[in-house]
C-alpha positions in Angstrom: 149.9 130.3 65.9 153.2 130.3 64.1 153.6 130.7 60.3 154.4 127.0 60.0 151.2 126.0 61.7 149.2 128.4 59.5 150.9 127.0 56.4 150.1 123.4 57.4 146.5 124.3 58.2 146.0 126.1 54.8 147.6 123.2 52.9 145.3 120.7 54.7 142.2 122.8 54.0 143.1 123.1 50.3 144.0 119.4 50.0 147.3 120.2 48.4 150.4 118.0 48.7 153.8 119.5 49.7 154.9 119.0 46.1 152.0 120.9 44.7 152.7 123.9 47.0 156.4 123.7 46.2 155.8 123.7 42.5 153.4 126.6 42.6 155.6 128.8 44.8 158.9 127.8 43.3 160.4 126.0 46.3 161.6 122.5 47.0 159.2 120.1 48.7 161.7 119.9 51.6 161.7 123.7 52.1 157.9 123.7 52.3 158.1 120.9 54.9 160.7 122.8 56.9 158.5 125.9 56.8 155.5 124.0 58.1 157.5 122.3 60.8 159.0 125.6 62.0 162.6 124.5 61.1 163.0 127.5 58.8 162.5 130.3 61.2 162.8 133.4 59.2 161.4 133.2 55.7 161.9 136.2 53.5 159.1 138.7 53.1 159.0 137.8 49.4 158.5 134.1 50.2 155.8 134.9 52.8 154.1 137.1 50.2 154.2 134.3 47.6 152.8 131.8 50.0 150.0 134.2 51.0 149.2 134.8 47.4 149.3 131.1 46.6 146.6 130.4 49.3 144.7 133.6 48.5 145.0 135.0 52.0 146.6 138.0 53.5 150.0 138.0 55.2 148.2 138.6 58.5 146.7 135.1 58.2 150.2 133.6 57.9 151.5 135.5 60.9 148.5 134.5 63.0 147.1 138.0 63.3 143.9 137.0 61.3 142.1 133.7 61.4 142.6 131.1 58.7 139.6 131.3 56.3 137.1 128.4 56.0 137.7 125.8 53.4 134.9 127.3 51.3 136.5 130.8 51.5 139.8 129.3 50.5 138.2 127.6 47.5 136.6 130.9 46.4 139.9 132.7 46.8 141.7 130.1 44.6 139.1 130.5 41.9 139.5 134.3 42.0 143.3 134.1 41.9 144.5 135.2 38.5 141.1 136.4 37.4 142.5 139.9 37.0 145.1 138.6 34.6 142.5 137.4 32.1 141.6 139.5 29.1 138.4 141.5 29.4 136.8 139.1 27.0 137.8 136.0 29.0 136.6 137.6 32.3 133.2 138.2 30.6 133.0 134.6 29.5 133.8 133.4 33.1 131.2 135.8 34.5 128.6 134.5 32.0 129.4 130.9 33.0 129.0 131.6 36.7 125.7 133.4 36.0 124.5 130.4 34.0 125.4 128.0 36.8 123.6 130.2 39.4 120.5 130.2 37.3 120.6 126.4 37.0 121.4 125.8 40.6 117.7 125.6 41.9 117.1 122.9 39.2 120.1 120.9 40.3 119.0 121.0 44.0 115.6 119.5 43.2 115.2 115.8 43.7 115.3 113.7 40.5 111.8 112.3 39.7 111.4 108.7 38.5 
């Protein structure tokens, strides 16, 4: 699979528009479209790195050497993106929120009684 096909697949799995990807990576919508269609044959390494980072995948995924992650794995990757940039206090708050949600999950999966 070519880089363009991988980019298209990732964008479809994440549910993003061309414009959303362009805005996040600092490209024009047309350039993202050209990359996906294979019209832009030799993107710079820096651009490939930015795109991989945006989708939370390795460069190997974009080059086709590794499989595209599932939609669930992409979602988890997006949630983790930027986590390391948070302050220690904010990371602790996020971790506490996740733990609270995990503890409530069995309750949420039970049927509602009338």
